[in-house]
Residue, then its C-alpha position, 0 to 999 in steps of 0.5 A: m658285383t656289376v656284369s655287364y651283357p652283349p648289345l641288345r641286338l646280339i641277345a636273339f642270336l645268343l638265345v637261340p640255342l634255348a629255343a631251337p634244336v641243334a639241327a635247326q640252327e643255321v649259320v648266320k652273317v653279321p656285321y663284322a664290326d659285331l666281332e668285337t663283342l662276338a668274336p673277341n680273339l684278333v689274329s693281326f699277322d703283325r707280330l714279325p717286323a714289317k717286311p715287303y713281298p716276297g716277306y715271309n714263308f711259312d711251309h709247316g703254316i702258321a700258329f697263333r694263340g688259340g689255333l693253327l693254320g695252313e693250306a688244308f685240312a687232313g683227308q683233303s687234296v689240293g688241286s688247281e684251276q687256271i681261270d686266267r693268264g695268271g698263276p693257277h688258283d688252289v682247288l680243295r677236294g674232298a672232306p676233312d678227316a676227323p677230328l680236324a687237323i691241319r695237313p702239311g702242304a708243298p714247300g712254298q706253296v702254304v701261306s706267307l706274310s709281308l707287307h700290304e699297301g692296301f692293309g698298311s700292315m702285314a697281311l696273310y697271302p695264301l700261296g698258289k701251286l707255282g709257289q714262293p718267290d713266283p708273284l703269280a702264286r702269291g694270293e692263288g692258294a687256299v687257306a684252312v684255319l683250325f681253332r683249338r676249341d669250338v667257337c661261336a663266331v669267326g671273321l676276316r678282312v679280304h682285299t681282292e684284286y691287289t694288282s689292280l689290272n681290272a678296275g670293277h672286276r668282281g672276285n669270287v671268294t668261298l669261305t666254308l665253316y666245318a664242325r670238329d668231326g669234319t662236317r661242313i655247316a656253313l658254305r658262302q660263296l661270295t662275289l667281291p669288289e676290287g679292294i678291302t671287304e669285311h665278313a663274320l659268320f655267327d653260329p648260335a650253336a658254337r660249333i665251329a672248330g675249322m674254316t677255309v678260305e678259297n678264291r678265284d680272284p684274277g689278282g688273288v686275295a691277302l688276309d688281315d685282322l682274322r677274328f674268332g671266339c665267342p661272346r663273353l661276360t664281363g664284370 
C-alpha cells in the first residue's frame, strides 16, 4: 500500500505537538490555499437554490455536516455598537459556557443566506440588531461556529464594504477561536481592504472547537467558503 503525506512545508506544523507542550503551542496564520490539505471540510452555503436579497432567514442558525453556526455561544450576551449612520453592529460580551454550544438568537437577528455578486454565489450574512429584512441589518451581526469535533485549522473568505460607499476604506473584522471548554485560544483583529480577502488559522494542538466572527465594517460583511478539519493521510 502506498501512503501519501501532506506537503513538506506543512510537516513542521504537524510535528510541533511532538516537540513542545500544549501550553507552549500557538495558533498561527497560514495561507488559505493550504486548507485544502489542512482543513479538507468545506461549507460553501450553496445547498439551497440561488436567491437574491433578502434570501433565506435562519432564526435557529444553520446546521452543516460537522457542526452548527448561529449568532453567539451560550454564556455570551449580544450588545450593539453604532459606528456610523448605518445599522448597529453586534458586540459579543462574556466568555462562553462549557461545553461550547450555540445559543438561540432573536428572530431576524441571527444569519441569512442570499446571492452575493462579489462571490458569485450564495453567501452567509450575519444579521444585526435591526433584523431581517432591513438592509441596514445585513452583514452587521456576529457569527459563532461550533464544530462537532475539535479541529486543527479553520478558514473562510470575507467580503467587506459590500455597498462600495467608501472606496479605499479599511474594515475591522475580529476572529476568535475557542476550545471545547470555552477557553479562548486565539484572537485575531484584522483590518481589511474593500473586497474579498481569505483568512486561515492553524492550531498544532488541534484544540479548535469553535470560532466567532465580529465586524465593524461600515458596509457590513458577507462570509463564504468556510473550511475546517485536520490533515488526513490518504493511501
